[in-house]
C-alpha positions as CSV (number, residue, x, y, z in Angstrom):
1,M,20.0,32.3,-28.4
2,P,19.3,35.4,-26.8
3,P,19.8,34.5,-23.2
4,I,16.7,36.3,-21.8
5,L,14.8,32.9,-23.6
6,L,17.9,30.9,-22.6
7,L,16.8,31.8,-18.8
8,L,13.2,31.2,-20.0
9,L,14.0,28.0,-21.1
10,V,16.2,27.1,-17.2
11,T,13.4,28.6,-14.9
12,L,10.7,27.0,-16.5
13,G,12.4,23.6,-17.2
14,G,12.9,23.6,-12.4
15,C,9.3,23.7,-12.8
16,D,8.1,19.9,-13.6
17,S,5.2,19.1,-11.8
18,Q,5.1,15.5,-11.0
19,E,6.8,13.9,-7.9
20,E,8.2,10.8,-6.9
21,A,6.5,9.1,-4.5
22,G,9.8,7.6,-1.9
23,P,9.9,4.7,-0.6
24,G,7.9,5.3,3.3
25,L,5.4,7.4,0.9
26,K,3.5,3.4,0.0
27,R,-0.1,2.8,1.0
28,A,-0.9,-0.3,3.6
29,N,-2.8,-3.2,3.3
30,P,-5.8,-2.4,4.9
31,A,-6.9,-6.1,5.1
32,T,-3.2,-6.7,7.1
33,E,-4.0,-3.6,9.1
34,Y,-6.7,-4.6,9.8
35,C,-5.7,-8.4,11.1
36,L,-2.7,-6.7,13.7
37,A,-5.5,-3.6,14.9
38,L,-7.8,-7.3,16.0
39,G,-4.5,-8.7,17.7
40,G,-4.0,-10.8,15.1
41,I,-0.6,-12.4,13.6
42,L,-0.1,-12.3,9.8
43,D,1.8,-15.3,8.2
44,L,2.6,-15.2,4.8
45,A,1.7,-19.0,2.8
46,T,2.5,-19.4,-0.3
47,R,0.2,-21.3,-2.7
48,A,0.0,-22.0,-6.6
49,N,-1.4,-18.2,-7.2
50,G,1.4,-16.2,-5.4
51,E,1.4,-15.5,-1.9
52,T,-1.2,-14.8,0.2
53,G,-1.7,-13.2,4.1
54,I,-3.2,-15.8,6.5
55,C,-4.2,-13.5,9.7
56,T,-4.0,-15.9,13.3
57,L,-6.4,-14.2,15.5
58,P,-5.8,-14.3,19.7
59,D,-8.8,-17.0,19.3
60,G,-6.7,-20.1,17.6
61,E,-9.1,-18.7,14.1
62,K,-6.5,-18.7,11.0
63,I,-8.7,-16.8,8.2
64,E,-7.2,-15.5,5.5
65,E,-6.9,-12.0,5.3
66,W,-8.5,-10.1,3.0
67,Q,-11.9,-13.4,3.6
68,L,-11.6,-11.8,7.3
69,Y,-12.0,-7.8,5.9
70,R,-14.1,-8.2,4.0
71,R,-16.2,-10.6,5.9
72,D,-15.9,-7.7,9.0
73,H,-16.9,-5.0,6.2
74,K,-19.7,-6.1,4.4
75,L,-21.1,-3.1,2.2
76,S,-24.6,-2.6,2.5
C-alpha cells in the first residue's frame, strides 16, 4: 500500500462523528425536577408495574410525580 494512501486512511479514521454521551450528560426527569422545585420530597414506591415517584408537597399532599406535572402543565 502506498504511504500516502495509508496516511489518508489513518487521518480519516480519526474523523468519527459519533459522540458518546458520558455519565454527566443524562437528562433530568422533568416531573422529578418540578416536584423538588415546589419544595416537595420525592419517594420511590415499588408497584406491580415497576417503580414510581411519589411527591409529598409541603402541605402534606401526596401525588404521583407525573400526575402532579401533568396537572400543573396542561396543554392548551
